[in-house]
MMTF fields as JSON, N, C-alpha, C and O atoms, coordinates in Angstrom:
{
  "mmtfVersion": "1.0.0",
  "mmtfProducer": "UNKNOWN",
  "numBonds": 475,
  "numAtoms": 476,
  "numGroups": 119,
  "numChains": 1,
  "numModels": 1,
  "chainsPerModel": [1],
  "groupsPerChain": [119],
  "chainIdList": ["A"],
  "bondAtomList": [4, 2, 8, 6, 12, 10, 16, 14, 20, 18, 24, 22, 28, 26, 32, 30, 36, 34, 40, 38, 44, 42, 48, 46, 52, 50, 56, 54, 60, 58, 64, 62, 68, 66, 72, 70, 76, 74, 80, 78, 84, 82, 88, 86, 92, 90, 96, 94, 100, 98, 104, 102, 108, 106, 112, 110, 116, 114, 120, 118, 124, 122, 128, 126, 132, 130, 136, 134, 140, 138, 144, 142, 148, 146, 152, 150, 156, 154, 160, 158, 164, 162, 168, 166, 172, 170, 176, 174, 180, 178, 184, 182, 188, 186, 192, 190, 196, 194, 200, 198, 204, 202, 208, 206, 212, 210, 216, 214, 220, 218, 224, 222, 228, 226, 232, 230, 236, 234, 240, 238, 244, 242, 248, 246, 252, 250, 256, 254, 260, 258, 264, 262, 268, 266, 272, 270, 276, 274, 280, 278, 284, 282, 288, 286, 292, 290, 296, 294, 300, 298, 304, 302, 308, 306, 312, 310, 316, 314, 320, 318, 324, 322, 328, 326, 332, 330, 336, 334, 340, 338, 344, 342, 348, 346, 352, 350, 356, 354, 360, 358, 364, 362, 368, 366, 372, 370, 376, 374, 380, 378, 384, 382, 388, 386, 392, 390, 396, 394, 400, 398, 404, 402, 408, 406, 412, 410, 416, 414, 420, 418, 424, 422, 428, 426, 432, 430, 436, 434, 440, 438, 444, 442, 448, 446, 452, 450, 456, 454, 460, 458, 464, 462, 468, 466, 472, 470],
  "bondOrderList": [1, 1, 1, 1, 1, 1, 1, 1, 1, 1, 1, 1, 1, 1, 1, 1, 1, 1, 1, 1, 1, 1, 1, 1, 1, 1, 1, 1, 1, 1, 1, 1, 1, 1, 1, 1, 1, 1, 1, 1, 1, 1, 1, 1, 1, 1, 1, 1, 1, 1, 1, 1, 1, 1, 1, 1, 1, 1, 1, 1, 1, 1, 1, 1, 1, 1, 1, 1, 1, 1, 1, 1, 1, 1, 1, 1, 1, 1, 1, 1, 1, 1, 1, 1, 1, 1, 1, 1, 1, 1, 1, 1, 1, 1, 1, 1, 1, 1, 1, 1, 1, 1, 1, 1, 1, 1, 1, 1, 1, 1, 1, 1, 1, 1, 1, 1, 1, 1],
  "groupList": [{"groupName": "MET", "atomNameList": ["N", "CA", "C", "O"], "elementList": ["N", "C", "C", "O"], "formalChargeList": [0, 0, 0, 0], "bondAtomList": [1, 0, 2, 1, 3, 2], "bondOrderList": [1, 1, 2], "singleLetterCode": "M", "chemCompType": "L-PEPTIDE LINKING"}, {"groupName": "SER", "atomNameList": ["N", "CA", "C", "O"], "elementList": ["N", "C", "C", "O"], "formalChargeList": [0, 0, 0, 0], "bondAtomList": [1, 0, 2, 1, 3, 2], "bondOrderList": [1, 1, 2], "singleLetterCode": "S", "chemCompType": "L-PEPTIDE LINKING"}, {"groupName": "ASP", "atomNameList": ["N", "CA", "C", "O"], "elementList": ["N", "C", "C", "O"], "formalChargeList": [0, 0, 0, 0], "bondAtomList": [1, 0, 2, 1, 3, 2], "bondOrderList": [1, 1, 2], "singleLetterCode": "D", "chemCompType": "L-PEPTIDE LINKING"}, {"groupName": "PHE", "atomNameList": ["N", "CA", "C", "O"], "elementList": ["N", "C", "C", "O"], "formalChargeList": [0, 0, 0, 0], "bondAtomList": [1, 0, 2, 1, 3, 2], "bondOrderList": [1, 1, 2], "singleLetterCode": "F", "chemCompType": "L-PEPTIDE LINKING"}, {"groupName": "VAL", "atomNameList": ["N", "CA", "C", "O"], "elementList": ["N", "C", "C", "O"], "formalChargeList": [0, 0, 0, 0], "bondAtomList": [1, 0, 2, 1, 3, 2], "bondOrderList": [1, 1, 2], "singleLetterCode": "V", "chemCompType": "L-PEPTIDE LINKING"}, {"groupName": "LYS", "atomNameList": ["N", "CA", "C", "O"], "elementList": ["N", "C", "C", "O"], "formalChargeList": [0, 0, 0, 0], "bondAtomList": [1, 0, 2, 1, 3, 2], "bondOrderList": [1, 1, 2], "singleLetterCode": "K", "chemCompType": "L-PEPTIDE LINKING"}, {"groupName": "GLU", "atomNameList": ["N", "CA", "C", "O"], "elementList": ["N", "C", "C", "O"], "formalChargeList": [0, 0, 0, 0], "bondAtomList": [1, 0, 2, 1, 3, 2], "bondOrderList": [1, 1, 2], "singleLetterCode": "E", "chemCompType": "L-PEPTIDE LINKING"}, {"groupName": "LEU", "atomNameList": ["N", "CA", "C", "O"], "elementList": ["N", "C", "C", "O"], "formalChargeList": [0, 0, 0, 0], "bondAtomList": [1, 0, 2, 1, 3, 2], "bondOrderList": [1, 1, 2], "singleLetterCode": "L", "chemCompType": "L-PEPTIDE LINKING"}, {"groupName": "ALA", "atomNameList": ["N", "CA", "C", "O"], "elementList": ["N", "C", "C", "O"], "formalChargeList": [0, 0, 0, 0], "bondAtomList": [1, 0, 2, 1, 3, 2], "bondOrderList": [1, 1, 2], "singleLetterCode": "A", "chemCompType": "L-PEPTIDE LINKING"}, {"groupName": "TYR", "atomNameList": ["N", "CA", "C", "O"], "elementList": ["N", "C", "C", "O"], "formalChargeList": [0, 0, 0, 0], "bondAtomList": [1, 0, 2, 1, 3, 2], "bondOrderList": [1, 1, 2], "singleLetterCode": "Y", "chemCompType": "L-PEPTIDE LINKING"}, {"groupName": "GLN", "atomNameList": ["N", "CA", "C", "O"], "elementList": ["N", "C", "C", "O"], "formalChargeList": [0, 0, 0, 0], "bondAtomList": [1, 0, 2, 1, 3, 2], "bondOrderList": [1, 1, 2], "singleLetterCode": "Q", "chemCompType": "L-PEPTIDE LINKING"}, {"groupName": "ARG", "atomNameList": ["N", "CA", "C", "O"], "elementList": ["N", "C", "C", "O"], "formalChargeList": [0, 0, 0, 0], "bondAtomList": [1, 0, 2, 1, 3, 2], "bondOrderList": [1, 1, 2], "singleLetterCode": "R", "chemCompType": "L-PEPTIDE LINKING"}, {"groupName": "ASN", "atomNameList": ["N", "CA", "C", "O"], "elementList": ["N", "C", "C", "O"], "formalChargeList": [0, 0, 0, 0], "bondAtomList": [1, 0, 2, 1, 3, 2], "bondOrderList": [1, 1, 2], "singleLetterCode": "N", "chemCompType": "L-PEPTIDE LINKING"}, {"groupName": "HIS", "atomNameList": ["N", "CA", "C", "O"], "elementList": ["N", "C", "C", "O"], "formalChargeList": [0, 0, 0, 0], "bondAtomList": [1, 0, 2, 1, 3, 2], "bondOrderList": [1, 1, 2], "singleLetterCode": "H", "chemCompType": "L-PEPTIDE LINKING"}, {"groupName": "GLY", "atomNameList": ["N", "CA", "C", "O"], "elementList": ["N", "C", "C", "O"], "formalChargeList": [0, 0, 0, 0], "bondAtomList": [1, 0, 2, 1, 3, 2], "bondOrderList": [1, 1, 2], "singleLetterCode": "G", "chemCompType": "PEPTIDE LINKING"}, {"groupName": "THR", "atomNameList": ["N", "CA", "C", "O"], "elementList": ["N", "C", "C", "O"], "formalChargeList": [0, 0, 0, 0], "bondAtomList": [1, 0, 2, 1, 3, 2], "bondOrderList": [1, 1, 2], "singleLetterCode": "T", "chemCompType": "L-PEPTIDE LINKING"}, {"groupName": "ILE", "atomNameList": ["N", "CA", "C", "O"], "elementList": ["N", "C", "C", "O"], "formalChargeList": [0, 0, 0, 0], "bondAtomList": [1, 0, 2, 1, 3, 2], "bondOrderList": [1, 1, 2], "singleLetterCode": "I", "chemCompType": "L-PEPTIDE LINKING"}, {"groupName": "PRO", "atomNameList": ["N", "CA", "C", "O"], "elementList": ["N", "C", "C", "O"], "formalChargeList": [0, 0, 0, 0], "bondAtomList": [1, 0, 2, 1, 3, 2], "bondOrderList": [1, 1, 2], "singleLetterCode": "P", "chemCompType": "L-PEPTIDE LINKING"}],
  "groupTypeList": [0, 1, 2, 3, 4, 0, 1, 5, 3, 2, 6, 6, 7, 8, 5, 9, 5, 10, 3, 6, 5, 2, 11, 6, 5, 12, 4, 13, 12, 11, 10, 10, 7, 6, 14, 10, 7, 15, 6, 12, 12, 7, 6, 7, 2, 7, 7, 6, 2, 2, 8, 15, 4, 9, 5, 7, 16, 14, 17, 4, 7, 4, 5, 10, 12, 7, 16, 6, 8, 5, 10, 12, 4, 14, 5, 11, 16, 2, 9, 16, 15, 15, 6, 16, 5, 11, 7, 6, 6, 7, 0, 8, 2, 8, 8, 15, 5, 10, 6, 12, 10, 5, 10, 16, 4, 0, 11, 7, 10, 12, 8, 4, 15, 10, 11, 3, 11, 15, 5],
  "groupIdList": [1, 2, 3, 4, 5, 6, 7, 8, 9, 10, 11, 12, 13, 14, 15, 16, 17, 18, 19, 20, 21, 22, 23, 24, 25, 26, 27, 28, 29, 30, 31, 32, 33, 34, 35, 36, 37, 38, 39, 40, 41, 42, 43, 44, 45, 46, 47, 48, 49, 50, 51, 52, 53, 54, 55, 56, 57, 58, 59, 60, 61, 62, 63, 64, 65, 66, 67, 68, 69, 70, 71, 72, 73, 74, 75, 76, 77, 78, 79, 80, 81, 82, 83, 84, 85, 86, 87, 88, 89, 90, 91, 92, 93, 94, 95, 96, 97, 98, 99, 100, 101, 102, 103, 104, 105, 106, 107, 108, 109, 110, 111, 112, 113, 114, 115, 116, 117, 118, 119],
  "secStructList": [7, 2, 2, 2, 2, 2, 2, 2, 2, 2, 2, 2, 2, 2, 2, 2, 2, 2, 2, 2, 2, 2, 2, 2, 2, 2, 2, 2, 2, 2, 2, 2, 2, 2, 2, 2, 2, 2, 2, 2, 2, 2, 2, 2, 2, 2, 7, 7, 6, 6, 7, 7, 3, 3, 3, 3, 3, 6, 6, 3, 3, 3, 3, 3, 7, 2, 2, 2, 2, 2, 2, 2, 2, 2, 2, 2, 2, 2, 2, 2, 2, 2, 2, 2, 2, 2, 2, 2, 2, 2, 2, 2, 2, 2, 2, 2, 2, 2, 2, 2, 2, 2, 2, 2, 2, 2, 2, 2, 2, 2, 2, 2, 2, 2, 2, 2, 2, 2, 7],
  "xCoordList": [-173.645, -172.396, -172.578, -171.719, -173.692, -173.898, -174.137, -173.791, -174.731, -174.903, -173.547, -173.355, -172.612, -171.263, -170.598, -169.987, -170.72, -170.101, -170.733, -170.034, -172.059, -172.748, -172.329, -172.075, -172.258, -171.877, -170.421, -170.085, -169.571, -168.168, -168.076, -167.298, -168.887, -168.923, -169.349, -168.718, -170.413, -170.894, -169.833, -169.642, -169.154, -168.105, -166.95, -166.475, -166.511, -165.392, -165.792, -164.975, -167.038, -167.53, -167.569, -167.241, -167.966, -167.985, -166.567, -166.371, -165.588, -164.192, -163.766, -163.107, -164.155, -163.8, -164.419, -163.76, -165.685, -166.359, -165.69, -165.613, -165.207, -164.501, -163.19, -162.823, -162.485, -161.265, -161.587, -160.823, -162.707, -163.11, -163.407, -163.002, -164.109, -164.396, -163.102, -162.941, -162.182, -160.9, -160.118, -159.477, -160.173, -159.482, -160.047, -159.295, -161.37, -162.005, -161.618, -161.367, -161.569, -161.182, -159.733, -159.423, -158.856, -157.448, -157.268, -156.449, -158.024, -157.953, -158.405, -157.783, -159.484, -159.996, -158.953, -158.698, -158.357, -157.337, -156.133, -155.575, -155.737, -154.59, -154.907, -154.057, -156.124, -156.517, -156.49, -156.055, -156.955, -156.918, -155.479, -155.17, -154.612, -153.208, -152.555, -151.768, -152.877, -152.328, -152.785, -152.005, -154.048, -154.562, -153.846, -153.493, -153.633, -152.919, -151.478, -150.953, -150.852, -149.467, -149.376, -148.497, -150.283, -150.306, -150.527, -149.844, -151.481, -151.786, -150.579, -150.252, -149.93, -148.761, -147.614, -146.949, -147.381, -146.321, -146.618, -145.723, -147.886, -148.264, -148.057, -147.503, -148.502, -148.361, -146.894, -146.52, -146.073, -144.647, -144.012, -143.156, -144.43, -143.89, -144.348, -143.63, -145.547, -146.086, -145.446, -145.485, -144.859, -144.273, -143.053, -142.131, -143.075, -141.923, -141.076, -141.537, -139.841, -138.904, -139.333, -138.945, -140.125, -140.552, -142.004, -142.604, -142.564, -143.963, -144.157, -143.281, -145.322, -145.704, -146.585, -147.551, -146.242, -146.959, -147.597, -146.986, -148.838, -149.553, -149.944, -150.208, -149.969, -150.36, -151.617, -151.694, -152.591, -153.836, -153.653, -153.446, -153.731, -153.642, -154.941, -155.144, -155.814, -157.143, -157.878, -157.92, -158.464, -159.183, -158.299, -158.803, -156.987, -156.092, -155.072, -154.529, -154.823, -153.741, -152.49, -152.496, -151.417, -150.162, -149.115, -148.978, -148.377, -147.33, -146.266, -145.876, -145.803, -144.821, -143.622, -143.761, -142.472, -141.233, -141.353, -141.798, -140.961, -141.086, -140.279, -140.761, -139.069, -138.224, -138.868, -138.889, -139.393, -140.067, -141.305, -141.575, -142.05, -143.243, -142.868, -143.531, -141.801, -141.352, -140.881, -141.128, -140.209, -139.769, -140.97, -140.975, -141.985, -143.19, -143.896, -144.331, -144.001, -144.638, -143.787, -144.324, -142.471, -141.571, -141.739, -141.76, -141.858, -142.08, -143.428, -143.548, -144.427, -145.751, -145.696, -146.316, -144.959, -144.797, -144.101, -144.499, -143.059, -142.364, -143.314, -143.322, -144.111, -145.065, -146.088, -146.369, -146.637, -147.643, -147.035, -147.666, -145.819, -145.137, -144.929, -145.133, -144.524, -144.34, -145.662, -145.704, -146.736, -148.056, -148.52, -149.123, -148.241, -148.613, -147.865, -148.456, -146.572, -145.79, -146.32, -146.421, -146.66, -147.202, -148.521, -148.757, -149.367, -150.651, -150.46, -151.179, -149.505, -149.245, -148.794, -149.215, -147.936, -147.502, -148.676, -148.831, -149.497, -150.683, -151.637, -152.199, -151.814, -152.712, -152.18, -152.955, -150.873, -150.287, -150.469, -150.818, -150.234, -150.417, -151.885, -152.2, -152.772, -154.203, -154.677, -155.557, -154.104, -154.487, -154.129, -154.894, -152.969, -152.56, -153.516, -153.956, -153.832, -154.758, -156.142, -156.802, -156.574, -157.887, -157.917, -158.914, -156.856, -156.794, -156.832, -157.513, -156.106, -156.15, -157.556, -158.044, -158.195, -159.56, -160.515, -161.44, -160.297, -161.131, -161.029, -162.033, -159.815, -159.622, -160.37, -160.988, -160.31, -161.027, -162.525, -163.194, -163.05, -164.487, -164.89, -165.939, -164.067, -164.396, -164.41, -165.279, -163.448, -163.43, -164.671, -165.288, -165.03, -166.225, -167.492, -168.433, -167.511, -168.671, -168.823, -169.935, -167.72, -167.766, -168.25, -169.027, -167.794, -168.228, -169.721, -170.418, -170.215, -171.65, -172.446, -173.471, -171.986, -172.677, -172.741, -173.783, -171.646, -171.631, -172.531, -173.169, -172.594, -173.472, -174.932, -175.695, -175.311, -176.693, -176.999, -178.141, -176.016, -176.226, -176.426, -177.185, -175.75, -175.853, -177.125, -177.481, -177.813, -179.059, -180.226, -181.344],
  "yCoordList": [87.828, 87.993, 87.7, 87.068, 88.157, 87.935, 86.455, 85.978, 85.717, 84.275, 83.582, 82.667, 84.027, 83.459, 83.742, 82.854, 84.973, 85.351, 84.559, 84.093, 84.411, 83.651, 82.179, 81.588, 81.595, 80.183, 80.0, 79.018, 80.942, 80.891, 81.028, 80.333, 81.942, 82.131, 80.833, 80.408, 80.204, 78.953, 77.855, 77.088, 77.799, 76.795, 77.004, 76.054, 78.242, 78.545, 78.385, 77.979, 78.702, 78.52, 77.032, 76.649, 76.203, 74.754, 74.242, 73.382, 74.763, 74.377, 74.777, 74.01, 75.992, 76.474, 75.568, 75.211, 75.204, 74.337, 72.964, 72.359, 72.476, 71.194, 71.293, 70.369, 72.416, 72.631, 72.594, 72.038, 73.183, 73.213, 71.795, 71.433, 71.0, 69.613, 68.819, 68.048, 69.015, 68.316, 68.723, 67.888, 70.009, 70.497, 69.832, 69.387, 69.768, 69.142, 67.671, 67.171, 66.98, 65.571, 65.413, 64.508, 66.289, 66.22, 66.517, 65.882, 67.474, 67.79, 66.577, 66.225, 65.947, 64.757, 63.632, 62.99, 63.4, 62.354, 62.641, 61.733, 63.909, 64.284, 64.051, 63.575, 64.385, 64.167, 62.677, 62.289, 61.853, 60.407, 59.919, 59.133, 60.391, 59.983, 60.449, 59.716, 61.663, 62.171, 61.293, 60.998, 60.878, 59.992, 58.651, 58.128, 58.1, 56.825, 56.961, 56.073, 58.071, 58.302, 58.378, 57.769, 59.124, 59.249, 57.89, 57.533, 57.138, 55.817, 54.882, 54.175, 54.879, 54.009, 54.409, 53.547, 55.705, 56.172, 55.786, 55.367, 55.929, 55.556, 54.069, 53.668, 53.254, 51.809, 51.405, 50.527, 52.039, 51.725, 52.116, 51.398, 53.25, 53.709, 52.826, 52.675, 52.241, 51.424, 50.042, 49.398, 49.585, 48.243, 48.171, 48.981, 47.187, 46.95, 45.846, 45.112, 45.737, 44.786, 43.326, 42.487, 43.018, 41.629, 41.4, 40.389, 42.323, 42.225, 41.097, 40.807, 40.474, 39.459, 40.142, 40.823, 39.952, 40.629, 39.582, 38.565, 39.848, 38.958, 39.73, 40.932, 38.992, 39.584, 38.862, 37.635, 39.629, 39.058, 38.66, 39.509, 37.367, 36.852, 36.102, 34.991, 36.729, 36.158, 36.148, 37.167, 35.004, 34.938, 34.483, 34.258, 34.347, 33.772, 34.801, 35.575, 34.796, 35.597, 34.73, 33.651, 35.218, 34.475, 35.266, 36.477, 34.557, 35.215, 35.749, 35.079, 36.978, 37.617, 38.065, 38.447, 38.014, 38.467, 39.964, 40.726, 40.385, 41.787, 42.716, 43.784, 42.325, 43.174, 43.346, 44.443, 42.239, 42.295, 43.194, 43.96, 43.097, 43.929, 45.408, 46.247, 45.72, 47.115, 47.622, 48.776, 46.77, 47.162, 47.432, 48.396, 46.575, 46.765, 48.073, 48.81, 48.344, 49.593, 50.786, 51.814, 50.655, 51.723, 52.002, 53.157, 50.939, 51.102, 51.777, 52.628, 51.388, 51.992, 53.483, 54.3, 53.829, 55.237, 56.01, 57.128, 55.411, 56.061, 56.285, 57.355, 55.266, 55.372, 56.476, 57.295, 56.495, 57.504, 58.901, 59.83, 59.055, 60.352, 60.807, 61.978, 59.887, 60.207, 60.624, 61.572, 59.92, 60.254, 61.633, 62.385, 61.959, 63.274, 64.363, 65.378, 64.163, 65.152, 65.303, 66.415, 64.176, 64.213, 64.987, 65.806, 64.717, 65.416, 66.904, 67.72, 67.268, 68.687, 69.406, 70.533, 68.752, 69.347, 69.48, 70.498, 68.443, 68.461, 69.574, 70.277, 69.727, 70.76, 72.161, 73.064, 72.349, 73.66, 74.01, 75.142, 73.043, 73.255, 73.541, 74.439, 72.772, 72.957, 74.31, 74.93, 74.771, 76.075, 77.193, 78.142, 77.079, 78.075, 78.064, 79.114, 76.863, 76.745, 77.272, 77.932, 76.977, 77.442, 78.964, 79.587, 79.558, 81.02, 81.648, 82.651, 81.063, 81.559, 81.429, 82.325, 80.304, 80.087, 81.09, 81.571, 81.401, 82.391, 83.748, 84.44, 84.123, 85.4, 85.404, 86.403, 84.29, 84.177, 84.325, 85.057, 83.636, 83.697, 85.119, 85.602, 85.784, 87.155, 88.106, 88.973, 87.948, 88.801, 88.566, 89.514, 87.3, 86.992, 87.474, 87.93, 87.371, 87.849, 89.36, 89.859, 90.075, 91.522, 91.821, 92.753, 91.036, 91.24, 90.983, 91.734, 89.938, 89.626, 90.739, 91.168, 91.204, 92.278, 93.542, 94.192, 93.891, 95.095, 94.932, 95.895, 93.743, 93.502, 93.735, 94.336, 93.254, 93.42, 94.864, 95.305, 95.593, 97.005, 97.855, 98.824, 97.494, 98.296, 97.998, 98.75, 96.934, 96.603, 97.384, 97.229],
  "zCoordList": [-84.546, -83.825, -82.335, -81.72, -81.752, -80.323, -80.027, -78.947, -80.986, -80.79, -80.707, -79.907, -81.541, -81.514, -80.168, -79.574, -79.695, -78.42, -77.276, -76.376, -77.315, -76.263, -76.282, -75.232, -77.469, -77.544, -77.105, -76.443, -77.473, -77.049, -75.522, -74.868, -74.971, -73.521, -72.833, -71.865, -73.329, -72.734, -72.81, -71.867, -73.943, -74.142, -73.158, -72.536, -73.025, -72.13, -70.668, -69.841, -70.345, -68.98, -68.628, -67.505, -69.577, -69.348, -69.079, -68.22, -69.805, -69.567, -68.155, -67.453, -67.747, -66.409, -65.336, -64.359, -65.527, -64.56, -64.493, -63.423, -65.636, -65.649, -64.873, -64.148, -65.027, -64.241, -62.749, -61.959, -62.368, -60.961, -60.457, -59.352, -61.26, -60.869, -60.719, -59.773, -61.663, -61.6, -60.356, -59.718, -60.013, -58.818, -57.567, -56.7, -57.479, -56.321, -56.212, -55.116, -57.352, -57.364, -56.898, -56.123, -57.369, -56.969, -55.486, -54.821, -54.965, -53.531, -52.72, -51.717, -53.158, -52.469, -52.497, -51.478, -53.665, -53.789, -52.899, -52.282, -52.836, -52.004, -50.523, -49.77, -50.114, -48.722, -48.381, -47.297, -49.307, -49.081, -48.928, -48.033, -49.806, -49.737, -48.442, -47.843, -48.01, -46.741, -45.581, -44.677, -45.608, -44.568, -44.565, -43.508, -45.752, -45.859, -45.375, -44.703, -45.721, -45.3, -43.776, -43.166, -43.178, -41.716, -41.066, -40.106, -41.594, -41.045, -41.152, -40.198, -42.295, -42.478, -41.557, -40.982, -41.416, -40.51, -39.066, -38.333, -38.659, -37.292, -37.056, -36.032, -38.0, -37.847, -37.783, -37.005, -38.592, -38.597, -37.261, -36.742, -36.71, -35.424, -34.261, -33.272, -34.382, -33.297, -33.216, -32.167, -34.318, -34.326, -33.418, -33.513, -32.544, -31.677, -32.298, -33.172, -31.839, -32.438, -32.296, -33.109, -31.277, -31.077, -31.504, -31.139, -32.266, -32.684, -33.694, -34.509, -33.615, -34.592, -35.625, -35.283, -36.887, -37.966, -38.862, -39.191, -39.25, -40.159, -41.406, -41.373, -42.501, -43.781, -44.25, -44.201, -44.702, -45.19, -46.651, -47.518, -46.906, -48.274, -48.532, -48.042, -49.311, -49.518, -48.191, -47.501, -47.82, -46.543, -45.374, -44.273, -45.602, -44.603, -44.119, -44.907, -42.803, -42.236, -42.175, -41.583, -42.797, -42.846, -42.075, -42.247, -41.22, -40.446, -41.401, -42.358, -41.121, -41.995, -41.171, -40.009, -41.772, -41.154, -40.866, -41.724, -39.67, -39.261, -40.163, -40.538, -40.509, -41.366, -42.737, -43.296, -43.27, -44.571, -44.501, -45.427, -43.406, -43.235, -43.18, -43.791, -42.444, -42.361, -43.722, -44.073, -44.483, -45.819, -46.723, -47.488, -46.631, -47.446, -47.105, -47.989, -45.816, -45.392, -45.822, -46.235, -45.728, -46.182, -47.668, -48.092, -48.455, -49.9, -50.161, -51.043, -49.389, -49.544, -49.207, -49.887, -48.163, -47.777, -48.894, -49.223, -49.478, -50.599, -51.772, -52.381, -52.082, -53.191, -52.922, -53.797, -51.718, -51.369, -51.436, -51.941, -50.932, -50.971, -52.411, -52.731, -53.275, -54.691, -55.328, -56.113, -54.994, -55.536, -55.059, -55.824, -53.809, -53.281, -54.038, -54.408, -54.27, -55.019, -56.438, -56.956, -57.067, -58.428, -58.453, -59.342, -57.473, -57.4, -57.155, -57.731, -56.314, -56.046, -57.311, -57.572, -58.099, -59.368, -60.326, -61.0, -60.379, -61.234, -60.809, -61.649, -59.499, -58.986, -59.274, -59.589, -59.168, -59.458, -60.928, -61.263, -61.802, -63.237, -63.549, -64.331, -62.933, -63.157, -62.632, -63.23, -61.524, -60.968, -61.936, -62.105, -62.569, -63.564, -64.748, -65.217, -65.226, -66.359, -65.983, -66.786, -64.761, -64.319, -64.224, -64.59, -63.745, -63.647, -65.035, -65.246, -65.976, -67.356, -67.934, -68.622, -67.645, -68.133, -67.498, -68.152, -66.243, -65.55, -66.244, -66.415, -66.641, -67.345, -68.678, -69.048, -69.391, -70.669, -70.446, -71.176, -69.447, -69.15, -68.767, -69.191, -67.972, -67.555, -68.751, -68.844, -69.668, -70.865, -71.714, -72.201, -71.889, -72.681, -71.979, -72.628, -70.671, -69.921, -70.101, -70.269, -70.066, -70.304, -71.715, -71.922, -72.686, -74.072, -74.208, -74.89, -73.571, -73.622, -72.96, -73.488, -71.818, -71.099, -71.947, -72.011, -72.591, -73.433, -74.647, -75.074, -75.207, -76.366, -75.98, -76.737, -74.8, -74.377, -73.989, -74.115, -73.528, -73.182, -74.428, -74.408, -75.507, -76.735, -77.503, -78.411, -77.17, -77.892, -77.37, -77.863]
}
């Protein structure tokens, strides 16, 4: 019986550790997106009405229409904002699952501790 409890504990602990790794990855991804969002907003704010804008296509810089460039950056900002919201929802859901997993691990840890005390 104690082997079953120990193996179950190890299994549930591994799940908890995976939740933690996923959380760290999501936090890192969110930080990257926040950085990109800030950079895009700054670049958009710095553009003046008479600015010349170039787009890198392969190894060549091609002159681009300013309005088109602003629209592209605006679309990129919208995409990044949507991704941040998606990640926040994912992180909130994962936090709930991780907390539930933590409770399971703690219960199993208590069961393992009591088994060893009674021996």
